[in-house]
C-alpha positions in Angstrom: 0.0 0.0 0.0 1.3 3.4 -0.9 0.9 6.2 1.7 0.5 9.8 0.7 1.3 12.6 3.0 -1.3 15.4 3.3 0.4 18.8 3.0 -0.1 21.2 5.9 -2.7 23.8 5.4 -1.4 27.2 4.0 -1.6 30.4 6.0 -4.8 32.4 5.7 -4.7 36.1 5.2 -7.9 38.2 5.4 -8.6 40.4 2.4 -8.1 43.6 4.4 -4.8 42.5 6.1 -1.5 43.5 4.8 1.5 41.2 4.7 4.8 42.3 3.4 6.5 40.4 0.5 9.6 39.6 2.7 7.5 38.4 5.7 7.4 34.7 6.3 4.1 33.0 7.4 4.3 29.3 8.3 1.5 26.8 7.6 -1.6 27.3 9.6 -1.1 31.0 10.3 -4.2 33.1 10.4 -4.0 36.9 9.9 -7.3 38.6 10.5 -8.8 41.9 9.2 -6.8 45.2 9.1 -3.6 43.6 10.6 -0.2 44.4 9.3 2.8 41.9 9.2 5.8 44.1 8.2 8.9 43.5 6.3 11.2 40.5 7.4 8.8 39.4 10.1 8.5 35.7 10.6 5.4 34.0 12.1 5.5 30.3 13.2 3.0 27.5 12.4 -0.6 27.8 13.7 -0.2 31.2 15.1 -3.4 33.5 15.3 -3.0 37.1 14.6 -6.3 38.9 15.5 -7.8 42.1 14.0 -6.0 45.3 13.8 -2.7 43.9 15.0 0.8 45.2 13.9 3.7 42.7 13.8 6.6 45.0 13.2 9.5 44.7 10.9 11.9 42.0 11.9 9.8 40.5 14.6 10.1 36.9 15.3 6.9 35.0 16.5 7.1 31.3 17.4 4.6 28.5 16.7 0.9 28.3 18.2 1.0 31.8 19.6 -2.1 34.1 20.0 -1.8 37.8 19.3 -5.2 39.3 20.1 -7.0 42.3 18.6 -5.2 45.7 18.4 -1.9 44.4 19.9 1.2 46.2 18.7 4.4 44.2 18.6 7.5 46.2 17.4 10.7 44.7 16.0 13.1 43.3 16.9 10.8 41.6 19.5 11.0 37.8 19.8 8.1 35.7 21.0 8.7 32.1 21.8 6.3 29.2 21.1 2.9 29.4 22.7 3.1 33.0 23.8 -0.2 34.8 24.4 -0.4 38.6 23.8 -3.7 40.1 25.0 -5.9 42.7 23.2 -4.4 46.2 23.1 -0.9 45.0 24.5 2.1 47.0 23.3 5.6 45.5 22.9 7.9 48.5 22.5 11.4 48.9 21.0 12.6 52.3 22.2 12.9 53.3 25.8 14.1 56.8 25.1 11.6 57.8 22.4 11.9 61.1 20.7 10.3 62.4 17.4 13.3 64.8 16.8 17.0 65.1 17.5 18.3 67.8 19.9 18.9 70.2 17.0 15.2 69.9 16.0 15.8 67.6 12.9 13.3 64.8 12.5 14.7 61.5 13.6 15.2 58.9 11.0 16.4 55.2 11.1 20.0 56.2 11.5 19.4 58.3 14.6 18.3 55.5 17.0 18.8 51.9 17.7 15.9 49.6 18.3 16.0 47.3 21.4 14.2 44.0 21.9 11.5 42.6 24.2 12.0 38.8 24.4 9.0 36.8 25.6 9.9 33.1 26.3 7.9 30.0 25.7 4.4 29.8 27.1 4.4 33.3 28.7 1.3 35.5 28.7 0.9 39.3 28.4 -2.6 40.4 29.6 -4.9 42.8 28.0 -3.3 46.3 27.8 0.1 45.3 29.0 3.0 47.6 28.0 6.5 46.1 27.8 9.2 48.8 27.7 12.3 47.5 26.0 14.8 46.0 26.6 13.1 43.4 28.9 13.1 39.6 29.1 10.0 37.7 30.2 10.7 34.2 31.3 9.0 30.9 30.3 5.4 30.5 31.4 5.4 33.9 33.2 2.0 35.7 33.5 1.9 39.5 33.2 -1.4 40.8 34.6 -3.7 43.0 32.5 -2.7 46.6 32.5 0.9 46.1 33.9 3.8 48.1 32.7 6.8 45.9 32.5 10.2 47.7 32.9 12.3 45.0 34.4 13.1 41.4 33.5 10.4 38.7 34.6 11.6 35.4 35.9 10.2 32.1 34.6 6.7 31.3 36.1 6.5 34.6 37.8 3.1 36.4 38.1 3.6 40.1 37.9 1.2 43.0 38.1 1.1 46.8 38.5 2.8 50.0 37.3 5.6 49.3 37.3 5.1 45.5 37.4 6.2 43.7 40.5 6.1 40.0 41.3 3.1 39.0 43.2 3.2 35.2 43.0 4.1 32.3 40.8 2.1 30.4 38.2 2.3 26.9 36.6 2.0 26.0 33.0 -1.8 26.1 33.2 -1.7 29.8 34.5 -3.1 28.8 37.9 -1.4 30.3 40.8 1.1 28.0 42.6 0.4 27.1 46.2 3.0 26.7 49.0 3.7 23.1 50.1 6.4 24.0 52.7 9.0 26.8 53.0 10.9 25.8 49.9 8.3 24.1 47.7 5.3 25.2 45.5 2.8 23.1 43.7 0.3 23.7 40.9 -3.2 22.8 42.2 -4.3 21.6 38.8 -1.4 19.4 37.6 0.3 18.8 40.9 3.6 19.7 39.4 6.1 20.7 42.2 8.6 23.6 42.1 11.6 24.4 44.4 11.8 28.0 45.5 15.4 29.3 45.3 15.9 33.0 46.3 13.9 35.0 43.7 13.6 32.1 41.2 11.7 28.7 41.1 12.8 25.5 39.5 10.6 22.6 38.4 11.2 19.4 40.4 11.3 16.5 38.0 
């Protein structure tokens, strides 16, 4: 018997969306109405880009991400696999923004250097979050809605506020971890355990 391999589904781009010729969309990507994927951006397989989203020039988006309506992700941001970006979230690329130089001339591409926000695998940025570059958000971290991130966020950390501060720890499900003893935390949903070490946690395997 001869087996035939079914090719993966192609990317879907809504008629009112705009994708640059140099952008790369992997199989199963969906780009909805009025969104823009700019030059040299790359979007991994099965990622959803909602309505009115900007994925800026040079952005790297992993597989199976969700970028919700009206989010703005500016290059050279890097989003790992399975990252969630909530509606209206903003991932910036300049922490000293100016429209003009000190002499009053309009800034152009040669007058500033973009800096990156890096969001690692499985992390979530809630609705309206602002990430001020350069920051690094660890694996499976959770940034609460409306937070402004100006410092690095550890793996599995739950942060909230302006500026964002750690208020707890979360597991892969997003559920808040509960304390088992002085040095151990556990996920109430999956029962995975984590060792608490200073201001970091480590999964116990």
